[in-house]
C-alpha positions as CSV (number, residue, x, y, z in Angstrom):
1,M,65.5,77.8,97.0
2,P,68.6,75.8,96.3
3,V,70.2,73.8,99.1
4,L,73.9,73.2,98.8
5,L,74.6,70.0,100.7
6,Q,78.1,68.9,101.7
7,N,78.6,65.7,103.6
8,R,82.1,65.9,105.3
9,Q,81.7,62.9,107.6
10,R,81.5,59.2,107.1
11,A,80.2,58.0,110.5
12,V,76.5,58.3,109.8
13,A,74.7,57.5,106.6
14,V,72.3,60.1,105.3
15,N,69.8,60.1,102.5
16,R,70.8,63.2,100.5
17,A,67.5,63.4,98.5
18,W,65.5,63.3,101.8
19,L,67.7,65.9,103.4
20,G,67.6,68.3,100.5
21,G,63.8,68.1,100.3
22,T,63.5,68.6,104.1
23,A,65.8,71.6,104.0
24,E,63.7,73.1,101.2
25,A,60.5,72.5,103.3
26,V,62.2,74.1,106.3
27,L,63.1,77.2,104.3
28,M,59.6,77.5,102.9
29,A,57.9,77.0,106.3
30,A,60.3,79.6,107.9
31,G,59.5,82.2,105.3
32,A,62.8,82.0,103.6
33,E,61.7,80.5,100.3
34,A,63.8,83.1,98.4
35,A,67.0,82.0,100.1
36,E,69.8,79.6,99.2
37,L,71.1,77.5,102.1
38,S,74.4,75.8,102.6
39,L,74.1,72.7,104.8
40,V,77.2,71.0,106.0
41,L,77.3,67.6,107.8
42,V,80.4,67.1,109.9
43,S,82.0,64.8,112.4
44,D,82.2,65.5,116.2
45,R,85.9,66.3,115.8
46,R,85.2,69.0,113.1
47,M,82.3,70.4,115.1
48,H,84.4,70.6,118.2
49,A,87.0,72.6,116.2
50,L,84.4,75.0,114.8
51,N,82.8,75.5,118.2
52,R,86.2,76.3,119.8
53,R,87.2,78.6,117.0
54,Y,84.0,80.6,116.5
55,R,82.2,80.4,119.9
56,K,85.2,79.9,122.2
57,K,83.6,76.7,123.6
58,D,86.0,73.8,123.9
59,R,83.5,71.0,123.2
60,T,81.4,69.6,120.4
61,T,77.8,70.8,119.8
62,D,74.9,69.6,117.7
63,V,74.4,72.5,115.3
64,L,76.0,75.8,114.4
65,A,74.7,78.5,112.2
66,F,76.8,81.0,110.3
67,P,74.6,83.8,108.8
68,L,75.9,85.5,105.7
69,F,74.2,88.8,106.7
70,E,73.8,90.0,110.3
71,R,70.4,91.6,110.9
72,R,71.5,94.3,113.3
73,S,69.6,97.4,114.1
74,A,71.2,100.7,113.2
75,K,70.4,102.1,116.7
76,T,71.7,99.2,118.8
77,S,74.1,96.3,118.5
78,R,71.2,93.9,119.1
79,L,69.7,92.0,116.2
80,R,66.4,93.3,114.9
81,K,63.3,91.4,115.4
82,P,63.5,88.2,113.4
83,Q,61.7,88.4,110.1
84,A,61.3,86.5,106.9
85,F,64.2,86.5,104.6
86,P,63.5,88.9,101.8
87,G,65.7,87.4,99.0
88,D,67.0,89.5,96.2
89,A,64.2,90.7,93.9
90,S,66.6,92.7,91.8
91,N,67.9,89.8,89.7
92,G,65.5,87.0,90.5
93,Q,68.3,84.9,92.0
94,P,68.2,83.4,95.5
95,M,70.4,85.0,98.1
96,L,72.6,82.8,100.3
97,L,71.2,82.8,103.7
98,G,74.2,81.3,105.3
99,D,75.6,77.9,106.5
100,V,74.0,75.4,108.9
101,V,76.5,72.9,110.2
102,I,75.2,69.7,111.8
103,S,77.3,67.1,113.7
104,M,75.9,63.8,112.5
105,P,77.4,61.7,115.4
106,T,75.9,64.1,117.9
107,A,72.6,64.0,116.1
108,K,72.6,60.2,116.2
109,R,73.4,60.2,119.9
110,Q,70.7,62.8,120.7
111,A,68.1,60.9,118.6
112,S,68.7,57.9,120.8
113,E,68.7,59.9,124.0
114,F,65.4,61.7,123.1
115,G,63.8,58.5,121.9
116,H,63.0,59.6,118.3
117,S,64.4,58.8,114.9
118,L,67.6,60.2,113.4
119,R,65.5,61.9,110.7
120,D,63.4,63.7,113.4
121,E,66.6,64.9,115.1
122,I,68.2,66.1,111.9
123,T,65.0,68.0,111.1
124,R,64.9,69.6,114.5
125,L,68.5,70.7,114.2
126,L,68.0,72.0,110.7
127,V,65.0,74.1,111.8
128,H,67.0,75.4,114.8
129,G,70.0,76.4,112.6
130,V,67.8,78.0,109.9
131,L,66.0,80.1,112.6
132,H,69.4,81.3,113.9
133,L,70.2,82.4,110.3
134,L,67.0,84.4,110.3
135,G,67.9,86.2,113.5
136,Y,66.3,84.2,116.2
137,D,68.5,83.6,119.3
138,H,67.5,81.7,122.4
139,E,70.6,82.8,124.3
140,W,69.7,86.5,124.7
141,S,66.8,86.3,127.1
142,E,64.0,84.1,128.3
143,R,61.6,86.0,126.1
144,D,63.8,85.4,123.0
145,A,64.1,81.7,123.9
146,L,60.3,81.4,124.1
147,L,59.9,83.3,120.8
148,M,62.4,80.9,119.1
149,A,60.8,77.8,120.6
150,R,57.4,78.8,119.4
151,K,58.7,79.4,115.9
152,E,60.5,76.1,115.9
153,K,57.3,74.3,116.8
154,A,55.4,76.1,114.1
155,V,58.0,75.3,111.4
156,L,58.1,71.6,112.5
157,R,54.3,71.4,112.5
158,A,54.2,72.9,109.0
159,I,56.8,70.6,107.5
160,R,55.4,67.5,109.2
161,G,52.1,68.2,107.6
162,K,53.8,67.9,104.2
163,G,55.2,64.4,105.0
164,N,58.8,65.3,105.9
């Protein structure tokens, strides 16, 4: 489960080894151990531009997820029920799940606002982004938001039990 990490910001220092290990733990706990993940750390300015371009929201945000594959049902335009990432068993190589982009200055601000560490906030955002890549979406309905929140808690419990 390779994690491709790109740090495109300089405002907030990050321990790459810790982040890579945490991202691998998140993939495993989320049922996507056969996946490859691209994780990009950016500035608020870059995140604002991405959010404006892809979501038509003219403000920065904390995390964005760009799935490589959409999990849409053949019968409806709605995504299928979230499920574990199957990987590519045909050649034994991990399949790219997609990109998770985290704004490090926003993560740092939110950590302070929520009263927890920067590592805890980055982990929370990483879990949130990976679950979006797996098809979870809290914006569809209250039921979907509850389903995603439960999965987030379960993944966080699983990785915290491993010392991340």
